[in-house]
C-alpha positions in Angstrom: 36.9 11.5 35.6 35.9 8.5 37.8 34.9 4.9 37.3 31.5 6.3 36.7 30.0 7.0 33.3 27.3 9.7 33.2 23.9 8.1 32.7 21.6 8.0 35.8 21.1 10.4 38.7 22.4 9.8 42.2 20.8 12.3 44.5 23.7 14.7 44.2 23.0 16.2 40.8 25.4 13.7 39.2 24.7 10.9 36.8 26.5 7.5 37.0 26.9 4.1 35.6 29.4 1.4 36.6 31.8 0.9 33.7 32.5 -2.5 32.1 36.1 -2.4 33.4 35.0 -2.0 36.9 32.5 -4.8 36.6 35.3 -7.3 35.9 37.3 -6.0 38.9 34.2 -6.2 41.2 33.8 -9.9 40.4 37.5 -10.5 41.1 37.3 -8.6 44.3 34.4 -10.7 45.5 36.5 -13.8 44.8 39.5 -12.4 46.7 37.5 -11.2 49.7 35.8 -14.7 49.9 39.2 -16.4 49.9 40.5 -14.0 52.5 37.5 -14.7 54.7 37.9 -18.5 54.3 34.7 -19.2 52.6 34.1 -22.6 51.0 33.3 -23.0 47.3 29.6 -22.9 47.8 29.8 -19.8 49.9 32.2 -18.1 47.5 29.7 -18.6 44.6 27.0 -16.9 46.7 29.3 -13.9 47.2 30.1 -13.8 43.5 26.4 -14.1 42.6 25.7 -11.2 44.9 28.3 -9.1 43.0 26.7 -10.1 39.7 23.2 -9.3 40.9 24.2 -5.8 42.1 26.0 -5.1 38.9 23.0 -6.1 36.9 20.8 -4.0 39.2 23.1 -1.0 38.5 22.1 -1.0 34.9 18.8 0.6 35.8 19.5 2.0 39.3 22.0 4.6 40.5 24.5 2.2 42.1 28.2 2.5 42.4 31.1 0.0 42.7 31.1 0.9 46.4 27.6 -0.5 46.7 28.7 -3.8 45.1 31.6 -4.0 47.6 29.4 -3.4 50.6 26.8 -6.0 49.6 29.4 -8.6 48.9 31.0 -7.9 52.3 27.6 -8.3 54.0 27.0 -11.5 52.2 30.4 -12.9 53.3 29.7 -11.9 56.9 26.3 -13.5 56.8 27.7 -16.7 55.3 30.3 -16.9 58.1 27.5 -16.3 60.7 29.3 -13.3 62.1 28.0 -10.0 63.6 27.2 -7.2 61.0 30.1 -5.1 62.1 32.7 -7.9 61.8 36.0 -6.8 60.3 37.0 -9.2 57.5 40.4 -7.5 57.0 41.2 -6.9 60.6 44.4 -8.8 60.7 45.9 -7.3 57.5 44.8 -3.8 58.6 46.7 -4.3 61.9 49.8 -5.5 59.9 49.5 -2.5 57.6 49.3 0.0 60.5 52.2 -1.7 62.4 54.5 -1.8 59.4 53.7 1.9 58.5 54.4 2.8 62.1 57.8 1.0 61.8 58.7 3.3 58.9 57.2 6.4 60.4 60.0 7.6 62.7 62.6 7.5 59.9 60.3 9.5 57.6 59.4 11.9 60.4 63.1 12.7 60.8 63.5 13.1 57.1 60.6 15.5 57.1 62.3 17.7 59.7 65.5 18.0 57.7 63.8 18.3 54.3 64.2 21.6 52.4 60.5 21.4 51.6 58.7 19.5 54.4 55.2 20.5 53.3 55.5 19.1 49.8 57.5 16.1 51.0 54.7 15.4 53.5 52.1 15.6 50.7 54.2 13.1 48.7 54.4 10.6 51.6 50.6 10.9 52.2 49.8 10.4 48.5 52.3 7.5 48.1 50.9 5.9 51.2 47.6 5.4 49.3 49.2 2.4 47.6 48.0 0.4 50.6 44.7 -0.4 49.0 43.1 -3.9 48.9 40.2 -2.6 46.9 42.6 -1.9 44.0 45.2 -4.5 44.8 45.0 -8.2 45.6 46.5 -8.6 49.0 48.1 -11.9 48.0 50.3 -10.1 45.4 51.0 -7.1 47.6 54.5 -6.6 49.1 53.8 -3.8 51.6 57.4 -3.5 52.8 58.6 -3.1 49.2 56.0 -0.5 48.5 56.9 1.5 51.6 60.6 1.4 50.8 59.7 2.9 47.4 57.3 5.6 48.6 59.8 8.5 48.2 60.6 7.5 44.6 57.0 8.1 43.3 56.3 11.5 41.7 53.2 13.6 41.1 51.8 13.6 37.6 49.1 16.2 38.5 50.0 18.8 41.1 47.7 21.6 42.1 50.1 22.7 44.8 49.8 26.5 44.4 46.0 26.5 44.8 46.2 24.2 47.8 48.6 26.5 49.6 46.5 29.5 48.8 43.3 27.7 50.0 45.0 26.6 53.2 46.3 30.1 53.9 42.7 31.4 53.7 41.0 28.6 55.5 39.8 28.4 59.2 38.6 24.8 59.2 39.8 21.8 57.2 38.2 18.4 56.8 40.4 15.4 56.1 38.6 12.4 54.7 40.8 9.4 55.3 41.1 6.2 53.4 43.1 3.0 54.2 44.9 1.6 57.2 48.6 1.9 57.0 48.1 5.0 54.8 46.6 6.9 57.8 50.0 6.7 59.6 51.5 8.8 56.8 48.5 11.1 56.9 49.5 11.9 60.5 52.9 13.0 59.3 51.3 15.3 56.7 49.0 16.8 59.4 52.0 17.5 61.6 53.5 19.6 58.8 50.2 21.3 58.0 49.7 22.2 61.7 53.2 23.7 61.7 52.7 25.8 58.6 49.1 26.8 59.4 48.9 26.9 63.2 45.5 28.6 63.4 43.8 26.1 61.1 41.2 23.9 62.8 41.4 20.3 61.5 38.9 17.4 61.7 39.5 13.9 60.3 36.7 11.6 59.2 36.8 7.8 58.9 34.5 5.0 57.8 31.7 4.0 60.0 31.7 0.3 59.3 34.6 -2.0 58.4 34.9 -2.6 54.6 38.0 -3.8 52.8 41.1 -2.3 54.5 39.5 1.1 54.9 40.2 2.8 58.2 37.4 3.2 60.8 37.4 5.4 63.9 38.6 2.5 65.9 41.5 1.9 63.5 42.3 5.6 63.8 42.4 5.5 67.6 44.6 2.4 67.5 47.4 4.4 65.8 46.9 7.5 67.9 45.2 9.7 65.2 42.9 11.2 67.8 45.9 12.6 69.6 46.8 14.6 66.5 43.4 16.1 65.6 39.7 15.5 66.5 38.3 12.5 64.6 34.8 11.4 63.7 32.8 8.9 61.7 31.6 10.0 58.3 28.7 7.5 58.6 30.0 5.8 55.4 29.5 2.0 55.1 31.4 2.0 51.8 35.0 2.1 50.5 34.4 5.7 49.6 32.1 8.7 50.5 28.7 8.5 49.0 27.5 11.8 50.4 23.7 11.1 50.4 24.4 8.1 52.5 26.7 9.7 55.1 25.6 10.9 58.5 23.8 14.2 59.1 26.7 15.4 61.3 29.2 14.6 58.5 27.1 16.3 55.9 26.8 19.5 58.0 30.6 19.6 58.5 31.3 18.8 54.9 29.1 21.8 53.8 30.6 24.2 56.4 34.4 23.7 56.2 36.6 26.0 54.0 38.8 23.2 52.6 38.6 19.4 52.2 41.5 17.0 51.7 40.1 13.7 50.2 42.5 10.7 50.4 42.4 7.8 48.1 40.7 6.4 45.0 37.4 5.4 46.6 36.8 9.0 47.9 38.0 10.3 44.5 35.5 8.2 42.7 32.6 9.1 44.9 33.3 12.8 45.5 34.8 14.1 42.3 31.4 14.3 40.4 29.8 17.5 41.5 32.9 18.5 43.6 33.7 22.2 44.2 37.0 24.1 44.5 37.2 23.6 48.2 38.2 19.9 47.8 41.6 18.6 46.9 42.1 14.9 46.0 45.3 13.2 47.1 45.9 9.7 45.8 47.9 7.2 43.7 46.5 6.1 40.4 46.4 2.3 40.6 44.8 1.0 37.4 44.9 1.8 33.7 41.2 2.7 33.5 41.6 5.3 36.3 44.7 6.6 34.5 42.8 7.0 31.2 39.9 8.8 32.9 42.0 11.1 35.1 44.6 11.9 32.5 47.3 10.8 34.9 49.8 7.9 34.3 49.3 4.7 36.2 51.4 4.5 39.4 51.7 8.3 39.6 50.6 10.5 42.4 47.8 13.1 42.1 47.1 16.3 43.9 44.0 17.6 42.1 41.6 20.4 43.0 37.9 19.8 42.5 35.5 22.0 40.6 37.0 24.0 37.7 40.5 22.8 38.1 43.6 24.4 36.6 46.0 22.0 35.0 48.5 20.8 37.6 52.2 21.0 36.8 54.2 17.8 37.0 56.4 17.7 40.1 59.3 15.7 41.5 60.1 16.5 45.1 63.8 16.3 45.9 65.6 17.1 49.0 
C-alpha cells in the first residue's frame, strides 16, 4: 500500500521496487528542484541524469524514491558549490511556516469551542499535510487557498476508535513530523492530545538534513515546537523515514514507545511496509497512484493504523 512494489529486500524484512508512476514523478521533481535552485540548463541536465541513474540502479538494488530525491538534492547543492547541509527550499519553508502561523490563532480558537476538539485537531493536522513540495509543484501551489479549505476536507479512512484506545493505554508517544507549515497544525493537535491525555509523554522527531520542504529540528525550533514537547532528529536524510538509515537514538525510541503518529506521505511510504499496530498514519492522499494503492480517494484524508488494520469508517467532522 505504498509507492513500492514487493520485489527486493530492504533490511527491514520488506521487499521494494520503485513503481513506473513514481519514476516519472521523480524526473519531474528533479526538474522542479533544479529550477527552484536556479540551475542553468547544463546543471539541470546533470540533476536529471542523477535521477535517471538512481532509478536505473533501483532495478537491481533496494532503493526508494526517497533515495532518488536525496541524491538529486546533493547533486544540485554540489553544482551550486554550496555546503552539504544547504537548504534549497529555505525561503519557501519560512513562507509556509509564517502563513500557517497566521492561520493558527483562528483555528486554535475554533478548536477550543468545537464540540469535538480532538477529532477536529486530527482533521487540521491531516489537512495540513497538503503543504508538500514532494507531491506538489510549488509553482502551481496556492498555499493560502489550501489553508482556507483545510476544514472542508474529510477523512476517507478513519481508524479513530483504535487510535483513542491506543492513546488511553500508552505512556509514551512518538510523533514523526513531515513538512514545514504542516508542523504548525501538528502543534495544535498536540495541544489537544495533551489536554485529553495529560499523563502521556510525547517526543517529536524531525529530519536531520534539509530535503524538499520537510521540517528539520531547526525548522521546528523556529516555530516554537520545542516549547510544546521535547524534539529530536530522526537522523533521516530523506523525505521519509527509512528506518535502517536513521540514528541509533531514534531507532531505540521507535522500538520502545507505545504509540507512533506518522505524518505525511513520505513517512507513510517508508514506514507502512512491515509496520505494526502501534503506528497510526495521518496524511492527505495527493496523487491517483497513492489513491489506488491505499484504497482512499485522491484529496481525501487518512487516519490509518499499521499492522493488521481494521477497515476505517468514513468520517466528516462537523461542529
